C-alpha positions as CSV (number, residue, x, y, z in Angstrom):
1,F,-7.6,-16.9,28.2
2,I,-5.7,-14.5,26.4
3,Y,-7.1,-11.6,28.1
4,D,-6.3,-13.6,31.4
5,G,-2.5,-13.8,30.7
6,Q,-3.6,-17.9,29.7
7,W,-2.2,-17.5,25.8
8,R,-1.0,-20.8,25.6
9,D,-3.9,-22.1,26.5
10,G,-6.2,-19.6,24.6
11,I,-4.3,-20.7,21.8
12,R,-5.2,-24.5,22.3
13,T,-8.7,-23.4,22.4
14,L,-8.1,-21.6,19.0
15,A,-7.2,-24.8,17.4
16,Q,-9.8,-26.7,17.6
17,A,-11.9,-24.1,16.3
18,T,-13.2,-25.1,13.1
19,N,-16.0,-24.4,10.2
20,L,-16.2,-21.5,11.5
21,S,-18.0,-18.3,9.6
22,P,-16.1,-15.7,8.0
23,E,-16.7,-13.0,10.5
24,Q,-16.0,-16.0,12.9
25,A,-12.5,-17.0,11.8
26,S,-12.0,-13.3,11.0
27,A,-12.2,-13.2,15.3
28,K,-10.1,-15.8,15.4
29,T,-7.1,-14.7,13.1
30,I,-6.8,-11.4,15.4
31,L,-6.7,-13.6,18.7
32,L,-4.2,-15.6,17.5
33,A,-1.9,-12.1,16.2
34,K,-2.8,-10.9,20.0
35,T,-0.5,-14.3,21.0
36,D,1.8,-13.4,18.2
37,I,2.8,-9.9,19.8
38,I,2.1,-11.1,23.4
39,R,4.8,-13.9,22.0
40,D,7.0,-11.3,20.9
41,Q,6.3,-12.1,17.0
42,P,4.9,-8.5,16.0
43,K,5.8,-9.2,12.1
44,A,4.2,-13.1,12.4
45,A,0.8,-10.5,14.1
46,V,1.3,-8.1,10.6
47,A,1.9,-11.2,8.2
48,R,-1.5,-13.3,10.1
49,L,-3.8,-10.1,10.2
50,A,-3.0,-9.1,6.8
51,G,-5.4,-11.6,6.5
52,V,-8.3,-9.9,8.2
53,H,-11.6,-8.8,5.5
54,E,-14.2,-6.5,5.9
55,I,-13.0,-5.6,8.9
56,S,-16.5,-2.2,9.2
57,S,-18.2,-5.8,9.3
58,L,-16.4,-7.1,12.5
59,S,-18.4,-6.3,16.1
60,P,-17.2,-2.8,17.4
61,F,-15.1,-5.0,19.5
62,Y,-13.2,-6.9,17.0
63,Q,-13.0,-3.6,14.9
64,V,-11.1,-2.3,18.0
65,Q,-9.1,-5.2,18.5
66,Y,-8.0,-5.5,14.9
67,H,-6.7,-1.7,14.8
68,E,-4.8,-1.9,18.1
69,T,-3.1,-5.3,17.3
70,L,-2.3,-3.9,14.4
71,A,-0.3,-0.7,15.6
72,S,0.8,-2.3,18.8
73,A,2.5,-4.8,15.9
74,Y,3.6,-1.8,13.9
75,E,4.9,0.3,16.5
76,T,7.2,-2.6,17.4
77,V,8.5,-3.2,14.2
78,G,9.7,-0.1,13.7
79,N,7.2,1.7,11.2
80,P,6.1,4.4,13.9
81,A,3.2,6.2,10.5
82,E,1.7,3.0,9.9
83,S,1.1,2.6,13.8
84,V,-0.5,6.4,14.1
85,V,-2.8,5.1,11.2
86,E,-4.2,2.6,12.9
87,R,-4.3,4.8,16.2
88,I,-6.7,6.7,14.1
89,K,-9.2,4.6,12.9
90,L,-9.4,3.3,16.3
91,E,-9.9,7.0,17.6
92,R,-12.7,6.8,15.2
93,L,-14.7,3.2,17.1
94,I,-13.7,4.4,21.1
95,P,-16.6,6.8,22.1
96,D,-15.6,9.4,24.5
């Protein structure tokens, strides 16, 4: 839903997801942070993503989503240095 522009439906669906494995909980958090960005709440996205641990254990897709979302949030809140750090991490994950 979130990637199709239906973030409200995505939030409702994610709210119903309970009893998740650590990886699933991290994926849920990343998706909710994406909705924070969509709703122009980058500080909320940064705070939410701070709760994601062991990023390297996530699937490559969610690692990319994590770093991309965090880079965007940092850029929006006026922290270009941290945004660049996240984009460098992102570059390492995306094959040429």
